[in-house]
MOPAC internal coordinates of N, CA, C and O (Angstrom, degrees):
PM7 1SCF
backbone

  N    0.0000 0     0.00 0     0.00 0    0    0    0
  C    1.4420 1     0.00 0     0.00 0    1    0    0
  C    1.5284 1   111.41 1     0.00 0    2    1    0
  O    1.2310 1   120.59 1   141.16 1    3    2    1
  N    1.2982 1   116.47 1   -38.84 1    3    2    1
  C    1.4595 1   121.92 1  -176.68 1    5    3    2
  C    1.5317 1   111.85 1   -58.65 1    6    5    3
  O    1.2310 1   119.93 1   144.09 1    7    6    5
  N    1.3338 1   117.75 1   -35.91 1    7    6    5
  C    1.4658 1   120.72 1  -178.48 1    9    7    6
  C    1.5289 1   112.37 1   -65.66 1   10    9    7
  O    1.2310 1   119.87 1   158.41 1   11   10    9
  N    1.3326 1   117.85 1   -21.59 1   11   10    9
  C    1.4618 1   120.83 1   178.55 1   13   11   10
  C    1.5224 1   112.00 1   -67.45 1   14   13   11
  O    1.2310 1   120.00 1   153.03 1   15   14   13
  N    1.3159 1   117.60 1   -26.97 1   15   14   13
  C    1.4581 1   120.35 1  -179.97 1   17   15   14
  C    1.5223 1   111.83 1   -64.54 1   18   17   15
  O    1.2310 1   119.78 1   158.07 1   19   18   17
  N    1.3050 1   118.02 1   -21.93 1   19   18   17
  C    1.4642 1   121.74 1   176.99 1   21   19   18
  C    1.5191 1   112.17 1   -66.64 1   22   21   19
  O    1.2310 1   120.38 1   159.63 1   23   22   21
  N    1.3215 1   116.87 1   -20.37 1   23   22   21
  C    1.4638 1   122.00 1   180.00 1   25   23   22
  C    1.5280 1   112.45 1   -95.45 1   26   25   23
  O    1.2310 1   120.12 1   171.12 1   27   26   25
  N    1.3114 1   117.37 1    -8.88 1   27   26   25
  C    1.4647 1   121.66 1  -177.01 1   29   27   26
  C    1.5207 1   110.78 1   -78.75 1   30   29   27
  O    1.2310 1   121.13 1   -31.18 1   31   30   29
  N    1.3253 1   115.45 1   148.82 1   31   30   29
  C    1.4576 1   119.97 1   174.22 1   33   31   30
  C    1.5190 1   108.93 1  -144.12 1   34   33   31
  O    1.2310 1   120.96 1   -29.72 1   35   34   33
  N    1.2922 1   115.77 1   150.28 1   35   34   33
  C    1.4530 1   122.50 1   179.90 1   37   35   34
  C    1.5208 1   109.23 1   -86.27 1   38   37   35
  O    1.2310 1   120.32 1   -47.81 1   39   38   37
  N    1.3224 1   117.00 1   132.19 1   39   38   37
  C    1.4579 1   120.46 1   177.60 1   41   39   38
  C    1.5233 1   109.13 1  -120.86 1   42   41   39
  O    1.2310 1   120.62 1   -19.94 1   43   42   41
  N    1.3227 1   116.43 1   160.06 1   43   42   41
  C    1.4636 1   121.28 1   178.02 1   45   43   42
  C    1.5213 1   109.68 1   -69.55 1   46   45   43
  O    1.2310 1   120.92 1   -27.33 1   47   46   45
  N    1.3137 1   115.84 1   152.67 1   47   46   45
  C    1.4543 1   121.09 1   176.32 1   49   47   46
  C    1.5250 1   108.88 1   -62.32 1   50   49   47
  O    1.2310 1   121.05 1   -37.48 1   51   50   49
  N    1.3063 1   115.59 1   142.52 1   51   50   49
  C    1.4655 1   121.38 1  -179.01 1   53   51   50
  C    1.5195 1   110.52 1   -68.24 1   54   53   51
  O    1.2310 1   121.03 1   -28.56 1   55   54   53
  N    1.3058 1   115.64 1   151.44 1   55   54   53
  C    1.4623 1   120.82 1  -178.01 1   57   55   54
  C    1.5309 1   112.45 1   -90.94 1   58   57   55
  O    1.2310 1   119.93 1  -167.70 1   59   58   57
  N    1.3230 1   117.74 1    12.30 1   59   58   57
  C    1.4683 1   121.05 1   178.36 1   61   59   58
  C    1.5227 1   109.39 1   -68.47 1   62   61   59
  O    1.2310 1   120.86 1   -12.65 1   63   62   61
  N    1.3011 1   115.95 1   167.35 1   63   62   61
  C    1.4597 1   122.82 1  -179.32 1   65   63   62
  C    1.5251 1   110.89 1   -50.80 1   66   65   63
  O    1.2310 1   120.47 1   -50.18 1   67   66   65
  N    1.2946 1   116.70 1   129.82 1   67   66   65
  C    1.4747 1   121.57 1  -178.84 1   69   67   66
  C    1.5300 1   111.64 1   -64.68 1   70   69   67
  O    1.2310 1   119.23 1   158.21 1   71   70   69
  N    1.3222 1   119.08 1   -21.79 1   71   70   69
  C    1.4533 1   121.80 1  -179.41 1   73   71   70
  C    1.5224 1   113.39 1   -83.34 1   74   73   71
  O    1.2310 1   119.78 1   168.76 1   75   74   73
  N    1.3056 1   118.03 1   -11.24 1   75   74   73
  C    1.4617 1   121.92 1  -177.10 1   77   75   74
  C    1.5232 1   108.80 1  -113.43 1   78   77   75
  O    1.2310 1   120.77 1   -89.68 1   79   78   77
  N    1.3357 1   116.14 1    90.32 1   79   78   77
  C    1.4636 1   119.87 1  -176.10 1   81   79   78
  C    1.5238 1   111.79 1   -65.91 1   82   81   79
  O    1.2310 1   119.53 1   149.34 1   83   82   81
  N    1.3404 1   118.49 1   -30.66 1   83   82   81
  C    1.4654 1   120.54 1   176.47 1   85   83   82
  C    1.5241 1   110.45 1   -63.11 1   86   85   83
  O    1.2310 1   120.62 1   133.15 1   87   86   85
  N    1.3234 1   116.42 1   -46.85 1   87   86   85
  C    1.4650 1   120.56 1  -179.28 1   89   87   86
  C    1.5234 1   110.48 1   -62.73 1   90   89   87
  O    1.2310 1   119.87 1   138.52 1   91   90   89
  N    1.3207 1   117.86 1   -41.48 1   91   90   89
  C    1.4712 1   121.00 1   179.26 1   93   91   90
  C    1.5147 1   110.67 1   -60.84 1   94   93   91
  O    1.2310 1   120.24 1   136.54 1   95   94   93
  N    1.3199 1   117.15 1   -43.46 1   95   94   93
  C    1.4584 1   121.13 1  -179.49 1   97   95   94
  C    1.5291 1   111.01 1   -66.78 1   98   97   95
  O    1.2310 1   120.42 1   137.01 1   99   98   97
  N    1.3249 1   116.79 1   -42.99 1   99   98   97
  C    1.4631 1   120.92 1   179.85 1  101   99   98
  C    1.5265 1   111.77 1   -65.00 1  102  101   99
  O    1.2310 1   120.17 1   135.96 1  103  102  101
  N    1.3214 1   117.28 1   -44.04 1  103  102  101
  C    1.4654 1   121.08 1   179.21 1  105  103  102
  C    1.5325 1   110.12 1   -64.84 1  106  105  103
  O    1.2310 1   120.44 1   141.39 1  107  106  105
  N    1.3258 1   116.77 1   -38.61 1  107  106  105
  C    1.4664 1   119.88 1   178.45 1  109  107  106
  C    1.5268 1   110.67 1   -65.21 1  110  109  107
  O    1.2310 1   120.31 1   135.89 1  111  110  109
  N    1.3282 1   117.02 1   -44.11 1  111  110  109
  C    1.4756 1   120.92 1   179.56 1  113  111  110
  C    1.5273 1   110.66 1   -63.19 1  114  113  111
  O    1.2310 1   120.49 1   135.02 1  115  114  113
  N    1.3274 1   116.68 1   -44.98 1  115  114  113
  C    1.4671 1   120.31 1   179.13 1  117  115  114
  C    1.5289 1   110.09 1   -64.17 1  118  117  115
  O    1.2310 1   120.38 1   138.53 1  119  118  117
  N    1.3243 1   116.88 1   -41.47 1  119  118  117
  C    1.4619 1   121.40 1   179.61 1  121  119  118
  C    1.5217 1   112.81 1   -65.47 1  122  121  119
  O    1.2310 1   120.54 1   153.94 1  123  122  121
  N    1.3332 1   116.57 1   -26.06 1  123  122  121
  C    1.4620 1   120.98 1   178.15 1  125  123  122
  C    1.5246 1   111.86 1   -83.11 1  126  125  123
  O    1.2310 1   120.60 1   175.72 1  127  126  125
  N    1.3372 1   116.46 1    -4.28 1  127  126  125
  C    1.4612 1   120.11 1   176.65 1  129  127  126
  C    1.5191 1   115.43 1    94.59 1  130  129  127
  O    1.2310 1   120.03 1  -164.07 1  131  130  129
  N    1.3371 1   117.55 1    15.93 1  131  130  129
  C    1.4649 1   119.76 1   179.44 1  133  131  130
  C    1.5276 1   110.43 1   -65.46 1  134  133  131
  O    1.2310 1   120.60 1   -40.37 1  135  134  133
  N    1.3113 1   116.46 1   139.63 1  135  134  133
  C    1.4657 1   122.10 1   175.52 1  137  135  134
  C    1.5254 1   111.11 1   -87.35 1  138  137  135
  O    1.2310 1   121.05 1   144.87 1  139  138  137
  N    1.3341 1   115.60 1   -35.13 1  139  138  137
  C    1.4615 1   121.91 1  -178.56 1  141  139  138
  C    1.5167 1   109.93 1  -129.93 1  142  141  139
  O    1.2310 1   121.15 1   -37.21 1  143  142  141
  N    1.3175 1   115.41 1   142.79 1  143  142  141
  C    1.4594 1   122.13 1   169.88 1  145  143  142
  C    1.5150 1   105.06 1  -118.14 1  146  145  143
  O    1.2310 1   120.04 1   -64.05 1  147  146  145
  N    1.3171 1   117.52 1   115.95 1  147  146  145
  C    1.4582 1   122.40 1  -173.31 1  149  147  146
  C    1.5199 1   109.02 1  -103.37 1  150  149  147
  O    1.2310 1   120.93 1   -55.04 1  151  150  149
  N    1.3434 1   115.83 1   124.96 1  151  150  149
  C    1.4580 1   120.81 1  -177.41 1  153  151  150
  C    1.5222 1   110.60 1  -153.81 1  154  153  151
  O    1.2310 1   121.31 1   -24.40 1  155  154  153
  N    1.3021 1   115.09 1   155.60 1  155  154  153
  C    1.4554 1   121.36 1   172.59 1  157  155  154
  C    1.5196 1   111.31 1  -103.02 1  158  157  155
  O    1.2310 1   120.15 1   179.18 1  159  158  157
  N    1.3241 1   117.32 1    -0.82 1  159  158  157
  C    1.4630 1   122.82 1  -178.49 1  161  159  158
  C    1.5324 1   109.71 1   -72.69 1  162  161  159
  O    1.2310 1   120.67 1   -66.03 1  163  162  161
  N    1.3249 1   116.32 1   113.97 1  163  162  161
  C    1.4677 1   121.01 1  -175.58 1  165  163  162
  C    1.5271 1   112.44 1   -62.07 1  166  165  163
  O    1.2310 1   119.89 1   143.84 1  167  166  165
  N    1.3137 1   117.82 1   -36.16 1  167  166  165
  C    1.4712 1   120.53 1   179.36 1  169  167  166
  C    1.5248 1   110.66 1   -65.69 1  170  169  167
  O    1.2310 1   120.17 1   140.01 1  171  170  169
  N    1.3135 1   117.29 1   -39.99 1  171  170  169
  C    1.4655 1   121.30 1   179.32 1  173  171  170
  C    1.5279 1   109.77 1   -71.08 1  174  173  171
  O    1.2310 1   119.98 1   139.63 1  175  174  173
  N    1.3316 1   117.65 1   -40.37 1  175  174  173
  C    1.4642 1   121.56 1   179.39 1  177  175  174
  C    1.5263 1   112.40 1   -59.59 1  178  177  175
  O    1.2310 1   120.34 1   149.30 1  179  178  177
  N    1.3299 1   116.96 1   -30.70 1  179  178  177
  C    1.4674 1   120.69 1   179.73 1  181  179  178
  C    1.5290 1   112.22 1   -63.71 1  182  181  179
  O    1.2310 1   120.15 1   157.39 1  183  182  181
  N    1.3170 1   117.32 1   -22.61 1  183  182  181
  C    1.4667 1   120.61 1  -179.22 1  185  183  182
  C    1.5327 1   111.69 1   -71.75 1  186  185  183
  O    1.2310 1   119.44 1   156.96 1  187  186  185
  N    1.3247 1   118.68 1   -23.04 1  187  186  185
  C    1.4767 1   126.13 1   175.23 1  189  187  186
  C    1.5250 1   114.82 1    67.42 1  190  189  187
  O    1.2310 1   119.41 1   136.14 1  191  190  189
  N    1.3377 1   118.73 1   -43.86 1  191  190  189
  C    1.4699 1   120.18 1  -179.66 1  193  191  190
  C    1.5227 1   110.12 1  -162.90 1  194  193  191
  O    1.2310 1   121.97 1   -18.65 1  195  194  193
  N    1.3183 1   113.83 1   161.35 1  195  194  193
  C    1.4684 1   122.96 1   169.90 1  197  195  194
  C    1.5191 1   104.44 1  -134.17 1  198  197  195
  O    1.2310 1   120.74 1   -69.57 1  199  198  197
  N    1.3191 1   116.19 1   110.43 1  199  198  197
  C    1.4585 1   119.58 1  -173.56 1  201  199  198
  C    1.5216 1   109.03 1    60.15 1  202  201  199
  O    1.2310 1   120.70 1    50.98 1  203  202  201
  N    1.3207 1   116.26 1  -129.02 1  203  202  201
  C    1.4650 1   120.78 1   179.79 1  205  203  202
  C    1.5332 1   112.36 1   -86.95 1  206  205  203
  O    1.2310 1   119.96 1   170.91 1  207  206  205
  N    1.3325 1   117.68 1    -9.09 1  207  206  205
  C    1.4630 1   121.75 1  -178.66 1  209  207  206
  C    1.5269 1   110.77 1   -78.99 1  210  209  207
  O    1.2310 1   120.76 1   -56.66 1  211  210  209
  N    1.3239 1   116.15 1   123.34 1  211  210  209
  C    1.4641 1   121.32 1   178.04 1  213  211  210
  C    1.5210 1   109.86 1   -87.31 1  214  213  211
  O    1.2310 1   120.55 1   -38.42 1  215  214  213
  N    1.3305 1   116.55 1   141.58 1  215  214  213
  C    1.4615 1   122.91 1   176.80 1  217  215  214
  C    1.5234 1   106.67 1  -105.32 1  218  217  215
  O    1.2310 1   120.76 1   -61.19 1  219  218  217
  N    1.3339 1   116.15 1   118.81 1  219  218  217
  C    1.4580 1   120.61 1  -172.34 1  221  219  218
  C    1.5225 1   111.66 1  -135.62 1  222  221  219
  O    1.2310 1   121.40 1   -19.70 1  223  222  221
  N    1.3349 1   114.92 1   160.30 1  223  222  221
  C    1.4581 1   121.77 1   174.62 1  225  223  222
  C    1.5232 1   109.17 1   -76.88 1  226  225  223
  O    1.2310 1   120.01 1   -16.48 1  227  226  225
  N    1.3375 1   117.59 1   163.52 1  227  226  225
  C    1.4671 1   118.95 1   176.33 1  229  227  226
  C    1.5367 1   112.47 1   -57.64 1  230  229  227
  O    1.2310 1   119.70 1   140.86 1  231  230  229
  N    1.3166 1   118.19 1   -39.14 1  231  230  229
  C    1.4739 1   120.38 1   178.76 1  233  231  230
  C    1.5263 1   111.00 1   -64.30 1  234  233  231
  O    1.2310 1   120.48 1   134.20 1  235  234  233
  N    1.3318 1   116.69 1   -45.80 1  235  234  233
  C    1.4632 1   119.45 1   178.48 1  237  235  234
  C    1.5295 1   111.11 1   -62.69 1  238  237  235
  O    1.2310 1   120.35 1   143.02 1  239  238  237
  N    1.3224 1   116.94 1   -36.98 1  239  238  237
  C    1.4642 1   120.17 1   178.13 1  241  239  238
  C    1.5276 1   109.68 1   -62.77 1  242  241  239
  O    1.2310 1   120.40 1   137.14 1  243  242  241
  N    1.3227 1   116.84 1   -42.86 1  243  242  241
  C    1.4652 1   120.59 1   178.03 1  245  243  242
  C    1.5303 1   110.46 1   -58.17 1  246  245  243
  O    1.2310 1   120.65 1   133.66 1  247  246  245
  N    1.3275 1   116.36 1   -46.34 1  247  246  245
  C    1.4515 1   120.36 1  -179.29 1  249  247  246
  C    1.5280 1   112.05 1   -64.87 1  250  249  247
  O    1.2310 1   120.43 1   141.11 1  251  250  249
  N    1.3151 1   116.79 1   -38.89 1  251  250  249
  C    1.4698 1   121.47 1   178.58 1  253  251  250
  C    1.5269 1   110.03 1   -65.67 1  254  253  251
  O    1.2310 1   120.53 1   136.09 1  255  254  253
  N    1.3217 1   116.60 1   -43.91 1  255  254  253
  C    1.4583 1   120.58 1  -174.18 1  257  255  254
  C    1.5283 1   113.62 1   -81.43 1  258  257  255
  O    1.2310 1   120.64 1   145.06 1  259  258  257
  N    1.3227 1   116.38 1   -34.94 1  259  258  257
  C    1.4723 1   119.45 1  -171.61 1  261  259  258
  C    1.5159 1   114.24 1  -122.45 1  262  261  259
  O    1.2310 1   119.77 1   175.34 1  263  262  261
  N    1.3357 1   118.04 1    -4.66 1  263  262  261
  C    1.4616 1   120.59 1   179.93 1  265  263  262
  C    1.5148 1   112.33 1    82.25 1  266  265  263
  O    1.2310 1   120.43 1    -4.71 1  267  266  265
  N    1.3099 1   116.78 1   175.29 1  267  266  265
  C    1.4567 1   121.11 1  -178.89 1  269  267  266
  C    1.5385 1   111.41 1   -67.99 1  270  269  267
  O    1.2310 1   121.56 1   -26.53 1  271  270  269
  N    1.3102 1   114.63 1   153.47 1  271  270  269
  C    1.4573 1   119.96 1   176.66 1  273  271  270
  C    1.5173 1   109.75 1   -67.35 1  274  273  271
  O    1.2310 1   119.95 1   -36.48 1  275  274  273
  N    1.3201 1   117.71 1   143.52 1  275  274  273
  C    1.4715 1   118.90 1   178.57 1  277  275  274
  C    1.5298 1   111.20 1   -64.36 1  278  277  275
  O    1.2310 1   120.58 1   -33.83 1  279  278  277
  N    1.3045 1   116.49 1   146.17 1  279  278  277
  C    1.4593 1   121.18 1   177.90 1  281  279  278
  C    1.5222 1   109.17 1   -68.46 1  282  281  279
  O    1.2310 1   121.03 1   -37.66 1  283  282  281
  N    1.3022 1   115.64 1   142.34 1  283  282  281
  C    1.4840 1   120.14 1  -178.30 1  285  283  282
  C    1.5042 1   111.32 1   -77.45 1  286  285  283
  O    1.2310 1   120.10 1   180.00 1  287  286  285

């Protein structure tokens, strides 16, 4: 786990509305260059994307990253 901190970087707080913590988090993630934002929050999933960053469920993220499960 410790080696993951080498990939972390500090970014500025997002300029989204201070009252909308979801929007602030999404804008910050997109601004940091994230390709995917993975969440189970249905309200956040409805947004679909922020810029080029796609907002997906954990299952959709699995399919995007690893492809469909092999047929049994």
